[in-house]
ROMIKE-52743 format. One record per residue (C-alpha): residue number from 1; x, y, z; residue in three letters. Coordinates in steps of 0.02 Angstrom, whole numbers. Layout:
% residues N
{NUM, {X, Y, Z}, "ala"};
...
***
This chain:
% residues 588
{1, {1148, -2318, 686}, "unk"};
{2, {973, -2245, 673}, "unk"};
{3, {1008, -2086, 773}, "unk"};
{4, {917, -1934, 705}, "unk"};
{5, {982, -1756, 692}, "unk"};
{6, {1000, -1597, 591}, "unk"};
{7, {1145, -1555, 476}, "unk"};
{8, {1238, -1399, 534}, "unk"};
{9, {1374, -1381, 402}, "unk"};
{10, {1489, -1481, 288}, "unk"};
{11, {1676, -1476, 327}, "unk"};
{12, {1761, -1474, 157}, "unk"};
{13, {1935, -1512, 226}, "unk"};
{14, {1880, -1663, 328}, "unk"};
{15, {1745, -1717, 206}, "unk"};
{16, {1618, -1740, 347}, "unk"};
{17, {1448, -1674, 399}, "unk"};
{18, {1427, -1588, 568}, "unk"};
{19, {1260, -1654, 635}, "unk"};
{20, {1168, -1596, 793}, "unk"};
{21, {1082, -1747, 870}, "unk"};
{22, {898, -1730, 917}, "unk"};
{23, {912, -1825, 1081}, "unk"};
{24, {1069, -1749, 1159}, "unk"};
{25, {1094, -1591, 1054}, "unk"};
{26, {1276, -1647, 1039}, "unk"};
{27, {1363, -1604, 874}, "unk"};
{28, {1451, -1753, 795}, "unk"};
{29, {1552, -1770, 633}, "unk"};
{30, {1488, -1901, 511}, "unk"};
{31, {1551, -1971, 347}, "unk"};
{32, {1431, -1936, 203}, "unk"};
{33, {1405, -2124, 174}, "unk"};
{34, {1344, -2140, 355}, "unk"};
{35, {1210, -2006, 335}, "unk"};
{36, {1043, -2030, 246}, "unk"};
{37, {916, -1894, 210}, "unk"};
{38, {745, -1915, 290}, "unk"};
{39, {671, -1741, 271}, "unk"};
{40, {718, -1563, 225}, "unk"};
{41, {674, -1417, 340}, "unk"};
{42, {565, -1281, 269}, "unk"};
{43, {676, -1126, 267}, "unk"};
{44, {538, -1021, 341}, "unk"};
{45, {563, -837, 375}, "unk"};
{46, {476, -757, 523}, "unk"};
{47, {447, -596, 618}, "unk"};
{48, {576, -622, 757}, "unk"};
{49, {672, -458, 781}, "unk"};
{50, {860, -480, 759}, "unk"};
{51, {940, -314, 712}, "unk"};
{52, {1043, -208, 831}, "unk"};
{53, {1132, -79, 724}, "unk"};
{54, {1004, 58, 697}, "unk"};
{55, {1135, 163, 607}, "unk"};
{56, {1140, 41, 463}, "unk"};
{57, {1084, 119, 299}, "unk"};
{58, {910, 71, 240}, "unk"};
{59, {859, 59, 59}, "unk"};
{60, {676, 107, 84}, "unk"};
{61, {595, 259, 167}, "unk"};
{62, {423, 276, 246}, "unk"};
{63, {289, 273, 111}, "unk"};
{64, {396, 175, -12}, "unk"};
{65, {315, 32, -107}, "unk"};
{66, {401, -135, -75}, "unk"};
{67, {378, -321, -90}, "unk"};
{68, {396, -422, 70}, "unk"};
{69, {390, -604, 119}, "unk"};
{70, {222, -635, 201}, "unk"};
{71, {280, -753, 338}, "unk"};
{72, {100, -783, 394}, "unk"};
{73, {67, -897, 245}, "unk"};
{74, {140, -1056, 172}, "unk"};
{75, {212, -1068, 46}, "unk"};
{76, {298, -904, 87}, "unk"};
{77, {306, -781, -56}, "unk"};
{78, {332, -595, -90}, "unk"};
{79, {179, -482, -80}, "unk"};
{80, {157, -296, -114}, "unk"};
{81, {154, -174, 32}, "unk"};
{82, {201, -1, 95}, "unk"};
{83, {335, 46, 223}, "unk"};
{84, {247, 120, 374}, "unk"};
{85, {395, 141, 494}, "unk"};
{86, {583, 114, 500}, "unk"};
{87, {689, 51, 646}, "unk"};
{88, {541, -10, 746}, "unk"};
{89, {553, -75, 923}, "unk"};
{90, {418, -148, 1036}, "unk"};
{91, {439, -140, 1226}, "unk"};
{92, {417, -329, 1243}, "unk"};
{93, {566, -369, 1133}, "unk"};
{94, {734, -414, 1212}, "unk"};
{95, {845, -265, 1247}, "unk"};
{96, {933, -194, 1096}, "unk"};
{97, {834, -284, 962}, "unk"};
{98, {744, -192, 821}, "unk"};
{99, {653, -225, 658}, "unk"};
{100, {716, -123, 512}, "unk"};
{101, {542, -98, 439}, "unk"};
{102, {359, -106, 483}, "unk"};
{103, {264, -141, 322}, "unk"};
{104, {77, -142, 288}, "unk"};
{105, {34, -264, 150}, "unk"};
{106, {-101, -223, 24}, "unk"};
{107, {-223, -336, 116}, "unk"};
{108, {-195, -244, 282}, "unk"};
{109, {-76, -370, 362}, "unk"};
{110, {61, -288, 468}, "unk"};
{111, {237, -361, 458}, "unk"};
{112, {400, -329, 550}, "unk"};
{113, {535, -348, 417}, "unk"};
{114, {723, -369, 425}, "unk"};
{115, {844, -267, 321}, "unk"};
{116, {881, -415, 211}, "unk"};
{117, {845, -452, 28}, "unk"};
{118, {771, -619, 80}, "unk"};
{119, {633, -521, 167}, "unk"};
{120, {609, -361, 68}, "unk"};
{121, {640, -293, -106}, "unk"};
{122, {588, -149, -217}, "unk"};
{123, {414, -152, -293}, "unk"};
{124, {357, -84, -460}, "unk"};
{125, {174, -85, -405}, "unk"};
{126, {84, 84, -404}, "unk"};
{127, {61, 168, -234}, "unk"};
{128, {-93, 151, -124}, "unk"};
{129, {-216, 287, -174}, "unk"};
{130, {-295, 370, -22}, "unk"};
{131, {-333, 542, -96}, "unk"};
{132, {-427, 523, -261}, "unk"};
{133, {-597, 467, -196}, "unk"};
{134, {-720, 553, -80}, "unk"};
{135, {-857, 482, 29}, "unk"};
{136, {-1006, 449, -85}, "unk"};
{137, {-904, 416, -242}, "unk"};
{138, {-960, 265, -342}, "unk"};
{139, {-815, 154, -392}, "unk"};
{140, {-769, -7, -480}, "unk"};
{141, {-650, -120, -382}, "unk"};
{142, {-546, -273, -419}, "unk"};
{143, {-580, -366, -257}, "unk"};
{144, {-445, -498, -222}, "unk"};
{145, {-568, -640, -189}, "unk"};
{146, {-667, -606, -349}, "unk"};
{147, {-624, -641, -530}, "unk"};
{148, {-726, -491, -587}, "unk"};
{149, {-730, -305, -554}, "unk"};
{150, {-862, -261, -425}, "unk"};
{151, {-958, -95, -410}, "unk"};
{152, {-974, -8, -242}, "unk"};
{153, {-976, 158, -152}, "unk"};
{154, {-851, 243, -34}, "unk"};
{155, {-924, 265, 140}, "unk"};
{156, {-764, 306, 236}, "unk"};
{157, {-595, 379, 190}, "unk"};
{158, {-438, 381, 299}, "unk"};
{159, {-303, 489, 221}, "unk"};
{160, {-188, 456, 370}, "unk"};
{161, {-207, 267, 347}, "unk"};
{162, {-21, 231, 347}, "unk"};
{163, {19, 312, 514}, "unk"};
{164, {-138, 241, 596}, "unk"};
{165, {-120, 68, 521}, "unk"};
{166, {-299, 62, 456}, "unk"};
{167, {-379, 40, 285}, "unk"};
{168, {-383, 193, 170}, "unk"};
{169, {-564, 159, 122}, "unk"};
{170, {-719, 70, 184}, "unk"};
{171, {-828, 21, 37}, "unk"};
{172, {-1007, -36, 26}, "unk"};
{173, {-1017, -154, -121}, "unk"};
{174, {-1172, -162, -230}, "unk"};
{175, {-1196, -344, -182}, "unk"};
{176, {-1219, -286, -1}, "unk"};
{177, {-1054, -322, 86}, "unk"};
{178, {-939, -196, 170}, "unk"};
{179, {-752, -210, 135}, "unk"};
{180, {-596, -125, 201}, "unk"};
{181, {-493, -88, 45}, "unk"};
{182, {-315, -36, 1}, "unk"};
{183, {-333, 22, -182}, "unk"};
{184, {-206, 69, -313}, "unk"};
{185, {-237, 151, -481}, "unk"};
{186, {-252, -24, -553}, "unk"};
{187, {-376, -96, -427}, "unk"};
{188, {-503, 46, -405}, "unk"};
{189, {-576, 172, -528}, "unk"};
{190, {-727, 287, -541}, "unk"};
{191, {-885, 200, -597}, "unk"};
{192, {-928, 296, -755}, "unk"};
{193, {-1089, 197, -778}, "unk"};
{194, {-1159, 256, -609}, "unk"};
{195, {-1252, 97, -565}, "unk"};
{196, {-1434, 131, -530}, "unk"};
{197, {-1507, 101, -360}, "unk"};
{198, {-1353, 152, -261}, "unk"};
{199, {-1377, 297, -141}, "unk"};
{200, {-1239, 427, -152}, "unk"};
{201, {-1259, 491, 27}, "unk"};
{202, {-1207, 329, 112}, "unk"};
{203, {-1084, 354, 257}, "unk"};
{204, {-1007, 246, 392}, "unk"};
{205, {-1111, 330, 527}, "unk"};
{206, {-1218, 196, 608}, "unk"};
{207, {-1386, 228, 689}, "unk"};
{208, {-1354, 131, 849}, "unk"};
{209, {-1216, 127, 980}, "unk"};
{210, {-1144, -14, 1084}, "unk"};
{211, {-1267, -55, 1223}, "unk"};
{212, {-1424, 5, 1134}, "unk"};
{213, {-1577, -106, 1131}, "unk"};
{214, {-1631, -163, 958}, "unk"};
{215, {-1738, -291, 869}, "unk"};
{216, {-1663, -399, 732}, "unk"};
{217, {-1742, -493, 590}, "unk"};
{218, {-1726, -679, 627}, "unk"};
{219, {-1828, -781, 505}, "unk"};
{220, {-2005, -712, 504}, "unk"};
{221, {-1991, -625, 674}, "unk"};
{222, {-1894, -482, 751}, "unk"};
{223, {-1806, -537, 911}, "unk"};
{224, {-1744, -414, 1044}, "unk"};
{225, {-1561, -396, 1089}, "unk"};
{226, {-1418, -278, 1129}, "unk"};
{227, {-1282, -206, 1017}, "unk"};
{228, {-1112, -270, 1076}, "unk"};
{229, {-994, -216, 935}, "unk"};
{230, {-988, -97, 787}, "unk"};
{231, {-906, -137, 620}, "unk"};
{232, {-885, -317, 673}, "unk"};
{233, {-764, -435, 585}, "unk"};
{234, {-756, -625, 597}, "unk"};
{235, {-619, -701, 489}, "unk"};
{236, {-690, -875, 512}, "unk"};
{237, {-856, -826, 430}, "unk"};
{238, {-824, -674, 320}, "unk"};
{239, {-724, -635, 164}, "unk"};
{240, {-551, -561, 184}, "unk"};
{241, {-567, -385, 259}, "unk"};
{242, {-757, -394, 263}, "unk"};
{243, {-848, -306, 406}, "unk"};
{244, {-1031, -290, 455}, "unk"};
{245, {-1115, -144, 543}, "unk"};
{246, {-1165, -233, 704}, "unk"};
{247, {-1140, -384, 814}, "unk"};
{248, {-1291, -415, 927}, "unk"};
{249, {-1321, -520, 1082}, "unk"};
{250, {-1503, -579, 1076}, "unk"};
{251, {-1599, -597, 1238}, "unk"};
{252, {-1597, -786, 1219}, "unk"};
{253, {-1406, -784, 1224}, "unk"};
{254, {-1379, -808, 1037}, "unk"};
{255, {-1244, -702, 954}, "unk"};
{256, {-1287, -639, 779}, "unk"};
{257, {-1231, -500, 663}, "unk"};
{258, {-1325, -375, 555}, "unk"};
{259, {-1256, -360, 378}, "unk"};
{260, {-1355, -201, 342}, "unk"};
{261, {-1399, -47, 444}, "unk"};
{262, {-1579, -42, 380}, "unk"};
{263, {-1748, -61, 464}, "unk"};
{264, {-1786, -223, 373}, "unk"};
{265, {-1632, -300, 459}, "unk"};
{266, {-1614, -208, 623}, "unk"};
{267, {-1724, -77, 707}, "unk"};
{268, {-1739, 15, 872}, "unk"};
{269, {-1831, -88, 1002}, "unk"};
{270, {-1988, -18, 1083}, "unk"};
{271, {-1990, -163, 1205}, "unk"};
{272, {-1917, -130, 1377}, "unk"};
{273, {-1786, -257, 1427}, "unk"};
{274, {-1822, -373, 1573}, "unk"};
{275, {-1775, -294, 1741}, "unk"};
{276, {-1600, -312, 1811}, "unk"};
{277, {-1601, -452, 1940}, "unk"};
{278, {-1489, -349, 2055}, "unk"};
{279, {-1571, -175, 2056}, "unk"};
{280, {-1741, -223, 1980}, "unk"};
{281, {-1733, -73, 1862}, "unk"};
{282, {-1769, -104, 1677}, "unk"};
{283, {-1687, 54, 1607}, "unk"};
{284, {-1547, 11, 1486}, "unk"};
{285, {-1422, 136, 1416}, "unk"};
{286, {-1266, 134, 1309}, "unk"};
{287, {-1160, 165, 1465}, "unk"};
{288, {-1249, 34, 1569}, "unk"};
{289, {-1342, -92, 1460}, "unk"};
{290, {-1447, -236, 1522}, "unk"};
{291, {-1383, -401, 1452}, "unk"};
{292, {-1390, -587, 1487}, "unk"};
{293, {-1224, -673, 1454}, "unk"};
{294, {-1228, -821, 1574}, "unk"};
{295, {-1321, -987, 1571}, "unk"};
{296, {-1475, -925, 1665}, "unk"};
{297, {-1634, -958, 1566}, "unk"};
{298, {-1817, -915, 1586}, "unk"};
{299, {-1914, -764, 1525}, "unk"};
{300, {-1835, -639, 1646}, "unk"};
{301, {-1691, -736, 1725}, "unk"};
{302, {-1511, -680, 1716}, "unk"};
{303, {-1536, -505, 1644}, "unk"};
{304, {-1422, -382, 1730}, "unk"};
{305, {-1343, -210, 1715}, "unk"};
{306, {-1157, -221, 1677}, "unk"};
{307, {-1120, -90, 1811}, "unk"};
{308, {-1226, -185, 1938}, "unk"};
{309, {-1121, -339, 1907}, "unk"};
{310, {-963, -239, 1939}, "unk"};
{311, {-1032, -170, 2103}, "unk"};
{312, {-1088, -344, 2156}, "unk"};
{313, {-915, -416, 2119}, "unk"};
{314, {-832, -277, 2222}, "unk"};
{315, {-945, -317, 2370}, "unk"};
{316, {-885, -498, 2366}, "unk"};
{317, {-699, -456, 2369}, "unk"};
{318, {-673, -498, 2556}, "unk"};
{319, {-752, -668, 2530}, "unk"};
{320, {-661, -689, 2365}, "unk"};
{321, {-489, -671, 2445}, "unk"};
{322, {-525, -819, 2559}, "unk"};
{323, {-622, -924, 2434}, "unk"};
{324, {-565, -887, 2255}, "unk"};
{325, {-656, -1040, 2185}, "unk"};
{326, {-818, -938, 2175}, "unk"};
{327, {-765, -786, 2075}, "unk"};
{328, {-898, -655, 2030}, "unk"};
{329, {-774, -577, 1909}, "unk"};
{330, {-785, -736, 1804}, "unk"};
{331, {-950, -821, 1838}, "unk"};
{332, {-1133, -787, 1874}, "unk"};
{333, {-1174, -810, 2058}, "unk"};
{334, {-1345, -879, 2013}, "unk"};
{335, {-1308, -1015, 1885}, "unk"};
{336, {-1121, -1028, 1929}, "unk"};
{337, {-1077, -1034, 1745}, "unk"};
{338, {-940, -924, 1672}, "unk"};
{339, {-994, -769, 1579}, "unk"};
{340, {-984, -787, 1390}, "unk"};
{341, {-804, -745, 1343}, "unk"};
{342, {-763, -577, 1264}, "unk"};
{343, {-938, -506, 1276}, "unk"};
{344, {-989, -350, 1372}, "unk"};
{345, {-998, -426, 1548}, "unk"};
{346, {-838, -526, 1528}, "unk"};
{347, {-741, -377, 1461}, "unk"};
{348, {-802, -256, 1595}, "unk"};
{349, {-771, -378, 1739}, "unk"};
{350, {-600, -428, 1672}, "unk"};
{351, {-543, -247, 1663}, "unk"};
{352, {-610, -209, 1837}, "unk"};
{353, {-528, -365, 1910}, "unk"};
{354, {-361, -316, 1836}, "unk"};
{355, {-380, -138, 1902}, "unk"};
{356, {-411, -205, 2078}, "unk"};
{357, {-291, -352, 2088}, "unk"};
{358, {-166, -341, 1945}, "unk"};
{359, {-36, -240, 2041}, "unk"};
{360, {-49, -336, 2205}, "unk"};
{361, {82, -454, 2275}, "unk"};
{362, {72, -616, 2178}, "unk"};
{363, {117, -723, 2329}, "unk"};
{364, {-5, -641, 2450}, "unk"};
{365, {-154, -633, 2333}, "unk"};
{366, {-192, -779, 2217}, "unk"};
{367, {-312, -666, 2120}, "unk"};
{368, {-169, -558, 2056}, "unk"};
{369, {-103, -682, 1928}, "unk"};
{370, {-279, -739, 1882}, "unk"};
{371, {-329, -559, 1842}, "unk"};
{372, {-171, -534, 1737}, "unk"};
{373, {-201, -696, 1641}, "unk"};
{374, {-381, -645, 1603}, "unk"};
{375, {-330, -469, 1550}, "unk"};
{376, {-191, -537, 1438}, "unk"};
{377, {-313, -657, 1356}, "unk"};
{378, {-435, -514, 1325}, "unk"};
{379, {-299, -406, 1247}, "unk"};
{380, {-244, -550, 1138}, "unk"};
{381, {-423, -580, 1079}, "unk"};
{382, {-439, -396, 1033}, "unk"};
{383, {-275, -402, 935}, "unk"};
{384, {-168, -305, 1060}, "unk"};
{385, {-31, -435, 1066}, "unk"};
{386, {102, -315, 1128}, "unk"};
{387, {0, -266, 1281}, "unk"};
{388, {-39, -447, 1321}, "unk"};
{389, {143, -497, 1304}, "unk"};
{390, {201, -355, 1419}, "unk"};
{391, {80, -409, 1557}, "unk"};
{392, {138, -590, 1550}, "unk"};
{393, {323, -547, 1539}, "unk"};
{394, {305, -438, 1693}, "unk"};
{395, {224, -583, 1788}, "unk"};
{396, {357, -702, 1726}, "unk"};
{397, {494, -589, 1795}, "unk"};
{398, {404, -570, 1962}, "unk"};
{399, {395, -758, 1988}, "unk"};
{400, {574, -781, 1931}, "unk"};
{401, {626, -655, 2063}, "unk"};
{402, {524, -747, 2196}, "unk"};
{403, {604, -913, 2146}, "unk"};
{404, {778, -837, 2161}, "unk"};
{405, {748, -746, 2325}, "unk"};
{406, {639, -867, 2424}, "unk"};
{407, {719, -1033, 2465}, "unk"};
{408, {617, -1193, 2455}, "unk"};
{409, {495, -1132, 2323}, "unk"};
{410, {590, -1189, 2169}, "unk"};
{411, {475, -1333, 2126}, "unk"};
{412, {314, -1236, 2160}, "unk"};
{413, {377, -1089, 2056}, "unk"};
{414, {420, -1203, 1910}, "unk"};
{415, {237, -1254, 1891}, "unk"};
{416, {183, -1071, 1886}, "unk"};
{417, {324, -1019, 1769}, "unk"};
{418, {281, -1155, 1643}, "unk"};
{419, {100, -1096, 1636}, "unk"};
{420, {153, -917, 1599}, "unk"};
{421, {283, -971, 1471}, "unk"};
{422, {150, -1069, 1375}, "unk"};
{423, {41, -913, 1365}, "unk"};
{424, {187, -807, 1304}, "unk"};
{425, {234, -939, 1175}, "unk"};
{426, {56, -931, 1106}, "unk"};
{427, {72, -744, 1079}, "unk"};
{428, {242, -767, 996}, "unk"};
{429, {156, -891, 880}, "unk"};
{430, {20, -764, 837}, "unk"};
{431, {150, -632, 794}, "unk"};
{432, {264, -759, 707}, "unk"};
{433, {411, -730, 825}, "unk"};
{434, {456, -912, 801}, "unk"};
{435, {629, -905, 878}, "unk"};
{436, {560, -831, 1039}, "unk"};
{437, {416, -955, 1037}, "unk"};
{438, {538, -1101, 1028}, "unk"};
{439, {645, -1029, 1169}, "unk"};
{440, {491, -1013, 1281}, "unk"};
{441, {435, -1191, 1248}, "unk"};
{442, {608, -1266, 1275}, "unk"};
{443, {625, -1172, 1440}, "unk"};
{444, {453, -1234, 1488}, "unk"};
{445, {503, -1415, 1457}, "unk"};
{446, {663, -1394, 1557}, "unk"};
{447, {568, -1321, 1707}, "unk"};
{448, {434, -1455, 1695}, "unk"};
{449, {563, -1595, 1693}, "unk"};
{450, {645, -1518, 1847}, "unk"};
{451, {475, -1513, 1933}, "unk"};
{452, {437, -1695, 1890}, "unk"};
{453, {606, -1753, 1956}, "unk"};
{454, {567, -1676, 2126}, "unk"};
{455, {466, -1828, 2182}, "unk"};
{456, {293, -1747, 2194}, "unk"};
{457, {143, -1859, 2163}, "unk"};
{458, {73, -1733, 2037}, "unk"};
{459, {150, -1693, 1868}, "unk"};
{460, {188, -1520, 1802}, "unk"};
{461, {38, -1465, 1699}, "unk"};
{462, {146, -1367, 1576}, "unk"};
{463, {244, -1514, 1506}, "unk"};
{464, {111, -1586, 1389}, "unk"};
{465, {57, -1421, 1306}, "unk"};
{466, {240, -1370, 1287}, "unk"};
{467, {288, -1532, 1199}, "unk"};
{468, {130, -1531, 1094}, "unk"};
{469, {159, -1354, 1032}, "unk"};
{470, {345, -1383, 1007}, "unk"};
{471, {291, -1527, 894}, "unk"};
{472, {182, -1405, 796}, "unk"};
{473, {333, -1290, 780}, "unk"};
{474, {441, -1435, 720}, "unk"};
{475, {314, -1490, 589}, "unk"};
{476, {295, -1311, 528}, "unk"};
{477, {482, -1294, 500}, "unk"};
{478, {494, -1463, 415}, "unk"};
{479, {572, -1566, 556}, "unk"};
{480, {436, -1696, 543}, "unk"};
{481, {531, -1836, 629}, "unk"};
{482, {559, -1730, 784}, "unk"};
{483, {376, -1678, 778}, "unk"};
{484, {325, -1861, 774}, "unk"};
{485, {440, -1902, 920}, "unk"};
{486, {366, -1762, 1026}, "unk"};
{487, {187, -1809, 983}, "unk"};
{488, {217, -1990, 1030}, "unk"};
{489, {282, -1929, 1199}, "unk"};
{490, {123, -1826, 1221}, "unk"};
{491, {16, -1978, 1182}, "unk"};
{492, {111, -2086, 1308}, "unk"};
{493, {93, -1954, 1445}, "unk"};
{494, {-90, -1914, 1415}, "unk"};
{495, {-139, -2097, 1399}, "unk"};
{496, {-91, -2116, 1583}, "unk"};
{497, {-136, -1945, 1654}, "unk"};
{498, {-277, -1869, 1550}, "unk"};
{499, {-339, -1978, 1407}, "unk"};
{500, {-490, -1866, 1368}, "unk"};
{501, {-385, -1709, 1339}, "unk"};
{502, {-385, -1610, 1177}, "unk"};
{503, {-196, -1628, 1170}, "unk"};
{504, {-214, -1818, 1169}, "unk"};
{505, {-346, -1821, 1033}, "unk"};
{506, {-256, -1695, 924}, "unk"};
{507, {-89, -1784, 947}, "unk"};
{508, {-168, -1947, 888}, "unk"};
{509, {-235, -1860, 733}, "unk"};
{510, {-71, -1775, 693}, "unk"};
{511, {32, -1933, 726}, "unk"};
{512, {-78, -2029, 606}, "unk"};
{513, {-51, -1898, 471}, "unk"};
{514, {137, -1894, 498}, "unk"};
{515, {155, -2084, 498}, "unk"};
{516, {67, -2089, 331}, "unk"};
{517, {168, -1944, 262}, "unk"};
{518, {338, -2008, 319}, "unk"};
{519, {322, -2196, 310}, "unk"};
{520, {162, -2228, 210}, "unk"};
{521, {109, -2336, 356}, "unk"};
{522, {-76, -2365, 332}, "unk"};
{523, {-81, -2492, 473}, "unk"};
{524, {-8, -2372, 601}, "unk"};
{525, {-121, -2234, 539}, "unk"};
{526, {-274, -2344, 562}, "unk"};
{527, {-214, -2398, 735}, "unk"};
{528, {-197, -2219, 795}, "unk"};
{529, {-364, -2161, 724}, "unk"};
{530, {-451, -2313, 798}, "unk"};
{531, {-382, -2264, 969}, "unk"};
{532, {-449, -2088, 944}, "unk"};
{533, {-617, -2157, 887}, "unk"};
{534, {-636, -2261, 1045}, "unk"};
{535, {-595, -2111, 1154}, "unk"};
{536, {-718, -1999, 1063}, "unk"};
{537, {-860, -2123, 1089}, "unk"};
{538, {-832, -2110, 1276}, "unk"};
{539, {-811, -1921, 1277}, "unk"};
{540, {-943, -1863, 1151}, "unk"};
{541, {-1063, -2010, 1134}, "unk"};
{542, {-1086, -2134, 992}, "unk"};
{543, {-1200, -2023, 887}, "unk"};
{544, {-1096, -1864, 898}, "unk"};
{545, {-1028, -1775, 746}, "unk"};
{546, {-848, -1807, 803}, "unk"};
{547, {-877, -1995, 817}, "unk"};
{548, {-967, -2009, 650}, "unk"};
{549, {-826, -1913, 566}, "unk"};
{550, {-693, -2025, 644}, "unk"};
{551, {-788, -2180, 590}, "unk"};
{552, {-794, -2112, 412}, "unk"};
{553, {-606, -2082, 415}, "unk"};
{554, {-571, -2259, 471}, "unk"};
{555, {-685, -2335, 340}, "unk"};
{556, {-600, -2233, 203}, "unk"};
{557, {-428, -2293, 257}, "unk"};
{558, {-480, -2474, 285}, "unk"};
{559, {-551, -2492, 110}, "unk"};
{560, {-389, -2426, 34}, "unk"};
{561, {-429, -2243, -9}, "unk"};
{562, {-276, -2131, -18}, "unk"};
{563, {-277, -1984, 105}, "unk"};
{564, {-181, -1827, 57}, "unk"};
{565, {-85, -1748, 200}, "unk"};
{566, {-63, -1562, 169}, "unk"};
{567, {-8, -1406, 258}, "unk"};
{568, {-155, -1287, 283}, "unk"};
{569, {-177, -1112, 353}, "unk"};
{570, {-289, -1093, 505}, "unk"};
{571, {-273, -941, 619}, "unk"};
{572, {-352, -1034, 767}, "unk"};
{573, {-210, -1162, 784}, "unk"};
{574, {-26, -1151, 818}, "unk"};
{575, {69, -1040, 696}, "unk"};
{576, {-87, -1027, 590}, "unk"};
{577, {-19, -1180, 498}, "unk"};
{578, {-21, -1365, 535}, "unk"};
{579, {-19, -1536, 458}, "unk"};
{580, {-201, -1563, 424}, "unk"};
{581, {-295, -1675, 540}, "unk"};
{582, {-371, -1807, 427}, "unk"};
{583, {-544, -1735, 461}, "unk"};
{584, {-490, -1579, 363}, "unk"};
{585, {-439, -1677, 208}, "unk"};
{586, {-553, -1675, 57}, "unk"};
{587, {-556, -1834, -47}, "unk"};
{588, {-577, -1832, -235}, "unk"};
***
C-alpha cells in the first residue's frame, strides 16, 4: 500500500517478512509478494563501543600487527595498523561498555575496534620501524600519496610512538614538505645515494615560539605578525599527515603559514608592535603577545595584550551577569565583533570564562552553560573529543535533574536539552559512534515535538538540525527514502520559519540529489535547485559565487546533461560522508 519500512527478518515457518515501518516503528508481517525492494542499507561498521565481558580472550596483544576496518571511509575496507591498547574504556561511554582494541592505523588514524572478525584480523605486513633511523639520517620513502619513492631526512624520532599515539618519525622531504610518517621495512630505507644539498644536522627545533613577533615573506614584501601555532596542520589544504613549522597571524588579520623555518620565508621582526589599546605598552612576549584578532582596523587600532583582554573581561563580570548580550569573553568591546575563533585571544578568553563560570549553578547564571559550550567547542576543534563530550554530558545531566526536580519547567528545559543533544551528536559523528549519535538525535526530536505541542508561539530550535542530521545519518547508512522524507520535512519547516538558513539551502541540494538518484526525476531536481537559486540571490546577491554556481547547475540539468550523484568523504560535514551536493559533482 505504499508504506515504507525496513526488513527485520524472514520467518521461514510462516513464509513472511517482518518489517519495521518508518512512520510508526511498528513491526508487521508481510507476504513476499506484497514487498518490493527500493534500496539496500549500507552495512556500515562504526566505532560505537558494545562489549561488556572484559574477561573474553583476545587474539591480539599490544604491538601486534593487524588489519582493521577503517570506518571513517566509504567504501569501508581493511587497512594495516598496530594494536595500541586492549580493553579500552573512555569515561564518556555508557557504564559497562568497552572496546576490545585501540588500533593506530599506518596513516595515524586511531580506531576503537570490536573483538569481531568483521572488524579486525591478522596482518602479514611488517611491523612499524621506530628504531632503525636516527635524527639526521637521509632516507628514501614510499609516501602514500605519491607513485614514486621520495628522498628526505629524519628530523624527529619518537620511539614511544605507540603509547603516546604520535608518529614515529617527522621527515623533511627533499621537495620541501614536512610529513609525519609510520614506516615499515618496505616503505622507508636508507638513502645510499646521499642526495646532494640536504643538510644532515636538520632537527625539529624551531627558532620561534608561540607569541613571538616575526616578519613573513608575502609576495615581494615582509609583513609583520605573531606566531600562533607550531607544527601546524590543515587537512583541508595539506597532504595527508603534512605539517608546516608555523602558523602566523599577520597584523592585518590575515592567517598564513610558513612552510620553511628559514630567513627567506620567516624572520625575527625588528619592528615593535603597535601599543596595546588597554595598557598602551608595546612590549610583546611569548607569555603575553600583542595581537589583533577582531574586526578593528586602522594602523594601530585593535592591538591588545592577551592578558590585558583577560583582565578587562574580569572587570566586566558584574555587568556581564546582568547583561550577557555584551560579552567581553567573546567579542571586542570596541568593534563589538566576535574574536576570530580558535586563535590566541579566543582560546585564552574561552578557558578563563570556563574557569570562572563553568562550575556555577546553571539556573542562576546564564553564563555557565555558555562557557561550557564554548569550552567544549574549543576542545572539539583541538581534537580532544572525549573532554568535550564529558563537559556536555555533565551539562545534559544537570538540566535533566532540574527538569525532574523543578515543576513547571518541562517545556523550557526541553529547548535547552535539545541544544545540548545536538552538540553531543556532532561529537559522536566525529568519533563515528553512530549508534549513540542516532540515539541523541531521536531523543532530540522527541523533546522538540513535546515542546512544540505545548502551545508556545515559538518553535523548538533543536528540531530542524536534529531532523537534518538524522537525514544525513540515514543517507550514510543507505536508508535513502527515510533521508528524503526527513529532508522534505526540514524544507517545509524552514520555508515557513527561516528560509535563509543553511539547513534549508543544504536540504534543497541534498533532496535534489536524492530525487535524481532514487527516481531519476529531472523535473523535481530542477524545481528544488531553482528554489535554492532564488533564495541564494536574495541572501548572497546576484553576482555572488554561490548564485553563479547554482545557475550553472540549473543550466546543465535543463539542457539534459547527466549529473552523477556520489558519496564523498568530507571531514567538515556530518559523518565525514554525504551525498554530494550537486556543486561538488565534476562533469565529464
